[in-house]
C-alpha positions as CSV (number, residue, x, y, z in Angstrom):
1,M,55.7,-75.0,45.5
2,I,58.4,-72.6,47.2
3,Y,56.9,-72.1,50.9
4,E,58.2,-68.9,52.8
5,L,57.7,-67.0,55.9
6,E,55.0,-67.6,58.2
7,E,52.8,-65.6,59.7
8,P,50.2,-66.0,62.3
9,L,46.7,-64.8,60.7
10,T,45.5,-61.4,62.8
11,P,42.2,-61.7,65.2
12,A,39.7,-60.5,62.4
13,G,41.4,-63.1,60.1
14,R,40.6,-65.9,62.4
15,L,37.3,-64.5,62.6
16,F,36.4,-64.7,59.0
17,I,37.6,-68.4,58.6
18,Q,34.9,-69.8,61.3
19,P,32.1,-71.5,59.9
20,E,29.3,-68.9,61.1
21,T,31.2,-65.4,59.8
22,N,33.6,-67.3,56.6
23,I,33.0,-64.5,54.4
24,S,33.8,-63.5,50.7
25,V,34.4,-60.2,48.9
26,I,33.2,-60.0,45.5
27,C,33.6,-57.4,43.2
28,C,32.9,-57.3,39.1
29,L,33.9,-55.1,36.6
30,G,32.1,-54.5,33.6
31,T,33.0,-53.8,30.0
32,H,31.1,-53.2,26.7
33,E,34.7,-54.6,24.8
34,P,35.7,-58.1,24.1
35,L,38.0,-59.4,26.3
36,R,41.4,-59.8,25.6
37,I,42.9,-62.9,28.2
38,D,46.3,-62.6,27.1
39,D,46.4,-58.3,28.4
40,I,44.4,-59.5,31.6
41,K,46.3,-62.2,32.7
42,S,49.6,-60.0,31.9
43,V,48.1,-56.8,34.6
44,I,47.2,-59.5,37.0
45,A,50.8,-61.2,36.7
46,D,52.4,-57.9,36.7
47,S,50.5,-56.6,39.9
48,M,51.4,-56.7,43.2
49,L,49.9,-60.3,43.7
50,A,53.7,-61.6,44.0
51,K,55.0,-59.4,46.7
52,H,51.5,-58.6,49.2
53,P,52.2,-61.1,52.5
54,R,48.3,-61.8,51.9
55,L,47.6,-62.4,48.5
56,S,51.0,-64.1,47.9
57,S,50.3,-66.9,51.1
58,I,47.9,-70.0,51.6
59,L,46.4,-70.8,54.8
60,V,47.9,-73.4,57.4
61,V,46.8,-74.9,60.4
62,D,49.5,-76.3,62.6
63,K,48.7,-79.4,64.7
64,D,48.1,-77.0,67.8
65,G,45.6,-75.7,65.5
66,H,47.3,-72.2,65.2
67,E,46.1,-70.3,61.6
68,Y,49.1,-69.0,60.4
69,W,49.8,-67.2,56.7
70,R,52.8,-69.1,54.8
71,K,54.0,-67.6,51.7
72,T,54.0,-69.7,48.0
73,E,54.8,-69.4,44.7
74,I,51.6,-68.0,42.9
75,D,50.4,-70.3,39.6
76,M,48.5,-68.2,37.9
77,D,46.5,-70.6,36.1
78,R,45.0,-71.7,38.9
79,H,43.2,-68.5,40.1
80,I,42.2,-67.8,36.8
81,I,38.8,-69.1,36.1
82,F,37.2,-69.4,32.2
83,H,33.4,-69.3,32.0
84,N,33.1,-69.1,27.7
85,D,30.1,-70.6,27.7
86,P,27.0,-67.9,28.2
87,I,25.2,-67.9,31.9
88,E,22.0,-69.6,31.1
89,G,18.8,-67.6,32.2
90,A,20.5,-64.5,32.0
91,K,19.2,-61.1,30.0
92,D,22.2,-58.9,29.7
93,D,25.3,-59.1,30.3
94,E,25.1,-57.4,33.7
95,D,22.2,-59.9,34.8
96,A,24.4,-62.7,33.9
97,A,27.7,-61.4,36.1
98,N,24.7,-60.8,38.6
99,I,24.0,-64.4,38.4
100,L,27.5,-65.7,38.8
101,M,28.3,-63.5,41.3
102,A,25.0,-64.5,43.6
103,D,26.5,-68.2,42.9
104,L,29.5,-67.7,44.3
105,A,27.8,-65.6,47.4
106,V,26.9,-69.3,48.6
107,S,29.4,-71.9,50.6
108,V,31.5,-72.2,47.5
109,P,34.9,-73.3,48.8
110,Y,38.7,-71.8,48.3
111,E,41.2,-74.9,47.0
112,T,43.5,-74.9,50.7
113,D,46.5,-75.3,48.7
114,K,46.6,-72.0,46.8
115,P,46.0,-68.8,48.7
116,M,42.3,-67.8,48.6
117,W,41.5,-65.2,45.6
118,E,40.7,-66.0,42.2
119,V,39.3,-63.9,39.2
120,H,36.6,-65.2,37.5
121,L,36.4,-64.1,33.3
122,L,32.7,-64.2,31.8
123,T,34.3,-64.1,27.7
124,S,30.8,-64.0,26.2
125,H,29.7,-61.2,28.4
126,K,32.6,-59.1,28.5
127,C,33.4,-58.6,32.8
128,A,35.3,-60.0,35.1
129,V,34.5,-61.3,38.9
130,I,37.5,-61.4,41.5
131,R,36.6,-63.0,45.0
132,A,39.1,-62.8,47.6
133,H,38.3,-64.5,51.6
134,H,37.8,-61.9,54.0
135,A,40.4,-62.7,56.0
136,L,43.2,-61.5,53.5
137,G,41.2,-58.0,54.4
138,D,38.1,-55.6,54.6
139,G,36.4,-54.4,51.4
140,I,38.4,-51.3,51.6
141,S,42.0,-53.0,51.4
142,L,41.4,-55.7,48.3
143,L,38.9,-52.9,46.4
144,S,42.3,-50.5,46.1
145,F,44.7,-53.7,45.5
146,F,41.8,-53.8,42.9
147,L,41.7,-50.6,41.5
148,A,46.4,-50.1,41.5
149,M,45.5,-52.7,38.5
150,C,43.2,-50.1,36.9
151,R,44.3,-46.6,34.8
152,K,43.0,-44.1,34.2
153,A,40.6,-44.2,30.7
154,E,41.6,-41.5,29.3
155,D,45.2,-41.6,30.1
156,P,46.6,-45.0,30.4
157,E,50.2,-45.0,31.7
158,K,48.5,-42.6,34.5
159,M,47.2,-44.8,38.3
160,P,43.7,-43.9,39.3
161,T,43.4,-40.5,40.8
162,M,42.8,-40.7,45.1
163,N,39.9,-38.8,46.0
164,P,40.3,-39.1,50.1
165,V,37.1,-37.9,52.0
166,V,39.1,-37.2,55.2
167,V,36.4,-36.7,58.7
168,P,37.5,-33.4,59.5
169,R,37.8,-33.1,63.3
170,S,35.2,-30.0,64.9
171,K,36.8,-27.7,66.4
172,G,34.8,-24.7,69.1
173,S,34.7,-22.9,72.1
174,I,34.9,-24.8,75.5
175,G,31.4,-24.7,76.1
176,G,31.2,-26.5,72.6
177,I,33.4,-29.1,73.1
178,L,32.4,-29.8,76.5
179,W,28.6,-30.4,75.1
180,R,30.1,-32.1,72.8
181,L,31.8,-34.7,75.0
182,L,28.9,-34.7,77.0
183,K,26.9,-36.4,73.9
184,L,29.6,-38.6,73.4
185,V,29.3,-40.7,76.2
186,W,26.2,-40.2,76.7
187,F,24.9,-41.8,73.0
188,T,28.0,-43.6,73.3
189,L,26.5,-45.5,76.6
190,V,22.8,-45.9,74.7
191,F,24.0,-47.4,71.9
192,V,26.4,-49.9,73.4
193,V,23.5,-51.1,75.5
194,D,21.2,-51.2,72.6
195,F,24.5,-53.3,70.4
196,V,25.0,-55.8,73.9
197,A,21.2,-56.2,74.0
198,R,20.5,-56.8,70.0
199,V,24.1,-59.7,70.6
200,L,22.4,-61.0,73.4
201,W,18.7,-61.1,73.1
202,V,16.6,-58.3,71.6
203,R,15.1,-59.3,68.1
204,D,13.5,-57.8,65.3
205,E,9.8,-58.5,64.8
206,M,9.3,-60.7,61.7
207,T,8.1,-59.2,58.0
208,V,8.1,-60.5,54.8
209,V,12.0,-59.2,54.6
210,S,13.5,-61.1,57.7
211,G,15.6,-63.6,57.8
212,G,17.5,-65.7,60.5
213,A,19.7,-68.5,61.7
214,G,20.7,-70.9,58.4
215,V,19.6,-68.3,56.0
216,E,22.4,-67.7,54.9
217,L,22.7,-71.1,52.8
218,W,19.6,-70.4,51.3
219,P,19.8,-70.0,47.3
220,R,20.7,-66.3,46.3
221,K,19.4,-64.1,43.8
222,L,21.2,-60.1,43.1
223,V,19.6,-57.4,41.5
224,T,21.0,-53.6,40.8
225,A,19.8,-50.8,41.9
226,R,21.3,-47.5,40.5
227,F,21.4,-44.0,41.7
228,L,23.0,-41.0,40.7
229,I,24.9,-39.1,42.7
230,D,23.8,-35.8,41.4
231,D,20.1,-36.6,42.3
232,M,21.5,-37.7,45.7
233,K,23.2,-34.4,45.5
234,I,19.9,-32.5,45.0
235,V,18.4,-34.4,47.9
236,K,21.1,-34.0,50.5
237,K,21.2,-29.7,49.8
238,C,17.8,-29.9,50.6
239,I,18.6,-30.2,54.7
240,P,22.0,-28.7,55.9
241,N,24.4,-30.2,56.8
242,T,23.2,-33.6,55.1
243,T,25.3,-36.5,54.2
244,I,24.6,-38.8,51.1
245,N,25.1,-41.8,54.1
246,D,21.8,-40.1,55.3
247,V,20.9,-39.6,52.0
248,L,21.2,-43.6,51.3
249,F,19.6,-44.2,54.6
250,G,16.6,-41.9,54.0
251,I,16.4,-43.9,50.6
252,I,16.7,-47.2,52.4
253,S,14.2,-46.8,55.1
254,Y,11.5,-45.1,52.2
255,G,12.1,-48.4,49.6
256,L,11.5,-50.8,52.5
257,S,8.8,-49.0,53.4
258,K,7.6,-49.4,49.8
259,Y,8.3,-52.2,49.6
260,I,6.8,-54.1,52.3
261,D,3.8,-52.1,51.5
262,K,3.3,-54.0,47.9
263,R,4.1,-57.3,49.7
264,S,2.8,-58.0,53.1
265,S,-0.6,-59.8,53.3
266,K,-1.2,-57.9,56.5
267,S,-1.0,-54.7,57.7
268,L,2.1,-54.1,60.6
269,R,2.3,-51.7,63.0
270,E,3.2,-47.9,62.0
271,G,7.1,-47.5,63.1
272,L,7.5,-51.1,63.4
273,R,11.7,-51.2,64.0
274,M,13.5,-53.2,61.5
275,T,17.4,-52.9,62.3
276,G,20.2,-52.4,59.7
277,V,23.9,-53.2,60.0
278,A,25.9,-50.8,58.8
279,M,29.7,-52.0,58.1
280,V,31.7,-48.6,59.2
281,N,35.8,-48.0,58.2
282,L,37.2,-46.8,60.9
283,R,40.4,-44.9,59.0
284,T,40.5,-41.8,59.2
285,Q,40.6,-41.1,55.3
286,Q,37.3,-42.6,53.9
287,G,37.0,-44.4,50.2
288,Y,39.5,-46.0,48.7
289,H,43.2,-45.6,48.8
290,D,47.1,-45.6,47.3
291,L,47.8,-49.1,48.2
292,E,51.5,-48.4,48.8
293,E,50.2,-46.2,51.3
294,L,47.8,-48.9,53.0
295,M,50.9,-51.6,53.1
296,R,53.4,-49.0,54.6
297,N,51.1,-48.2,57.6
298,P,50.0,-51.6,59.9
299,T,48.0,-49.6,62.2
300,T,45.4,-47.8,60.2
301,G,46.4,-49.2,56.5
302,W,45.8,-53.3,55.0
303,G,43.4,-55.3,56.8
304,N,40.0,-55.2,58.8
305,K,39.6,-52.0,60.0
306,F,36.1,-52.0,60.5
307,G,33.3,-51.7,63.2
308,M,29.9,-52.3,63.2
309,L,26.6,-49.5,64.0
310,V,23.3,-50.9,64.2
311,L,20.9,-48.3,62.9
312,P,17.2,-49.0,63.0
313,T,14.6,-47.8,60.5
314,Y,10.8,-47.7,61.1
315,Y,8.2,-48.4,59.0
316,H,5.7,-46.0,58.0
317,R,2.9,-45.5,55.8
318,S,3.4,-43.7,53.0
319,V,3.8,-39.8,53.8
320,S,2.6,-36.8,51.8
321,D,6.6,-35.6,52.4
322,P,9.0,-37.6,51.0
323,L,12.2,-36.2,52.8
324,E,10.7,-36.9,56.2
325,Y,12.3,-40.2,56.0
326,L,15.2,-38.0,55.2
327,R,15.4,-35.8,58.0
328,R,14.5,-38.9,60.7
329,A,17.5,-40.7,59.2
330,K,20.0,-37.6,59.5
331,S,18.4,-37.2,63.2
332,M,19.3,-40.9,64.2
333,I,22.6,-40.7,62.3
334,D,23.4,-37.9,63.6
335,Q,23.7,-39.6,66.9
336,K,25.7,-42.3,66.1
337,K,28.2,-39.8,64.6
338,S,28.4,-38.9,68.1
339,S,28.5,-41.6,69.6
340,L,31.9,-44.6,69.8
341,E,29.8,-47.3,69.1
342,S,31.6,-48.7,65.4
343,L,34.7,-48.6,67.9
344,F,33.4,-50.2,70.8
345,S,32.0,-52.4,68.5
346,Y,35.7,-53.1,66.9
347,K,37.4,-53.6,70.5
348,F,34.1,-55.6,71.7
349,G,35.3,-58.0,69.2
350,Y,38.9,-58.1,69.7
351,L,38.7,-58.9,73.3
352,I,36.1,-61.6,73.2
353,M,38.4,-63.1,71.0
354,S,41.7,-62.3,73.6
355,I,39.2,-63.9,76.2
356,L,37.4,-66.3,75.1
357,G,38.1,-67.2,71.3
358,A,37.6,-66.9,67.7
359,K,34.9,-70.0,67.9
360,Y,32.6,-67.2,70.8
361,A,33.4,-64.1,69.1
362,S,32.3,-65.5,65.7
363,L,29.1,-66.7,67.6
364,L,28.1,-62.8,68.7
365,N,28.3,-61.7,65.2
366,Y,26.6,-64.4,63.9
367,R,23.9,-63.9,67.1
368,I,24.0,-59.6,66.0
369,L,23.1,-60.6,62.3
370,C,20.2,-63.1,63.2
371,N,18.6,-60.5,65.2
372,T,18.5,-57.7,62.7
373,T,17.0,-57.1,59.4
374,F,19.6,-56.3,56.7
375,T,23.2,-55.5,56.1
376,I,24.4,-52.4,54.3
377,S,27.7,-50.8,53.4
378,N,28.7,-47.9,51.5
379,V,32.3,-47.5,49.2
380,V,33.2,-44.4,47.6
381,G,34.4,-45.4,44.5
382,P,36.7,-43.3,41.6
383,K,35.0,-40.0,40.3
384,E,36.9,-40.6,36.8
385,K,36.1,-43.1,34.6
386,L,39.3,-46.4,34.3
387,A,40.4,-48.7,32.4
388,F,41.4,-52.3,33.2
389,A,43.9,-54.1,31.2
390,G,43.2,-51.4,28.3
391,H,39.4,-52.2,28.5
392,P,37.5,-49.4,29.5
393,V,35.4,-50.1,32.8
394,D,31.7,-49.5,32.2
395,Y,30.6,-50.1,35.6
396,I,32.2,-51.7,39.4
397,K,30.2,-53.4,41.8
398,T,30.6,-55.0,45.1
399,T,29.0,-57.9,47.2
400,S,29.9,-60.0,50.2
401,S,29.0,-63.6,50.7
402,S,25.5,-64.8,51.9
403,L,24.6,-63.8,55.6
404,P,21.7,-64.7,57.8
405,H,20.0,-61.6,56.8
406,A,17.4,-61.9,53.6
407,I,18.7,-58.9,52.5
408,T,22.3,-57.2,52.0
409,M,22.8,-53.7,50.2
410,H,26.2,-52.7,49.0
411,M,27.2,-49.7,47.0
412,M,29.7,-48.5,45.5
413,S,29.8,-45.0,43.3
414,Y,31.6,-45.2,40.4
415,A,31.7,-41.8,37.9
416,G,28.8,-40.3,39.1
417,T,26.9,-43.4,39.7
418,A,25.9,-45.2,42.6
419,Y,25.4,-49.0,41.5
420,M,23.9,-50.9,44.8
421,Q,24.0,-54.5,44.5
422,I,20.9,-55.9,46.2
423,L,21.5,-59.5,47.3
424,V,18.9,-61.8,48.5
425,A,17.3,-64.9,50.0
426,K,15.4,-66.0,46.9
427,D,13.1,-68.1,48.7
428,L,12.0,-65.1,51.1
429,V,12.8,-61.8,48.9
430,H,10.8,-63.5,45.9
431,D,10.8,-60.5,43.9
432,P,14.1,-58.3,44.7
433,E,13.7,-56.5,41.4
434,V,10.4,-54.8,42.6
435,L,12.8,-54.0,46.0
436,A,14.9,-52.2,43.6
437,K,12.5,-50.9,41.7
438,C,10.8,-49.0,45.1
439,L,14.7,-47.5,46.2
440,E,15.0,-46.2,42.7
441,D,11.3,-44.7,43.4
442,A,12.4,-43.7,46.5
443,L,15.2,-41.0,45.4
444,F,13.1,-39.8,42.8
445,E,10.2,-39.2,45.2
446,M,12.7,-37.3,47.5
447,K,14.7,-35.5,44.5
448,E,11.0,-34.3,43.2
449,A,10.0,-32.8,47.1
450,A,13.5,-31.2,46.9
451,L,13.4,-29.6,44.2
452,R,10.0,-28.6,45.0
453,S,10.8,-27.4,48.2
454,K,13.5,-25.4,46.6
455,E,11.0,-23.8,44.3
456,S,8.9,-22.0,47.2
């Protein structure tokens, strides 16, 4: 191997190599055509892997314990892993991909003498599973890199169209600006206190979906819930100024309540809080980015540019109007948007890292996961059909390594469908298929209610 250049890890990179927060991003691309191995290897070899300073570097630690990225040559044969035999127990190709992703989610270490990413080709199931360490970058960075290897299905010579979602800046009168500033100060203060309390001592009550310390090491099962974007838009339009994220959290609130009603052996207190942790992209542009743009801009570009939001949801027994869950979700998320909580969590973690080091910053992150109930993330994906190495891509799904939560949910949209990957500790959540159905039914019932309200 030829080694060149050394670059220190970023604070976020150091955080993600700590034992308590050692996390990978896992992505799956599925097709209906047999995999043409030579074409796939050629596309990967011709991509920017050899040029990108993160993806072509190994992690080294010097004698003083300082971590560095060290540039190296890539041996493609060590990064592409073949699974030629059918996955045992798989019902279909998508289930096979979920089984492998669930296995990779639990403590599968990387070899230290090569860059920390790999591509698993399931030749019997027509899909590719890509795993990359979170120290290399966040989901937006890594997804943007993966999509840079894709082309439009209708025109194989063209790159995917970037669909930037730019957060608009509010304008208005002096009074309106002062009112927004007052809300910003107030909600930031309230939510920062709640965030710190969750880090230090406040914990959710135990339910059938609760995790805790050590649960990240338990065996996992992965299932998929599917939502049509058009259905989510129907629900979105029934309440003014509602977003897809509002609808998503309304679905989660309603779906979790439905699942707990089915599975809890004892009646729960009405209004019981179940807290979610959401990962929020801090870049101005939401969704995936043009790869060259990410690499050019060191401030807002490649790396781990996200904060945390603590999102409370509350258990409610079945109500006559499913849209009530959406109204509660929208009200809460509107308050979160009026605060600087996500930016505070990012800066707070950086401050702890600078003063106390990566070990203590990792422990604080671990505590907030132990004290809450679930993780949720949502990435806006391509709106058009793509092809990878000439293979039409039927679906794109993403998840992460297991966490102390018994449930983690990662949603990504692709070509009109949102795929939510629900990763569970299967010794705690025994029937994740039922949970996925509860979430899908929640959207269906909310859509039906939205259509009825439109007619009346």
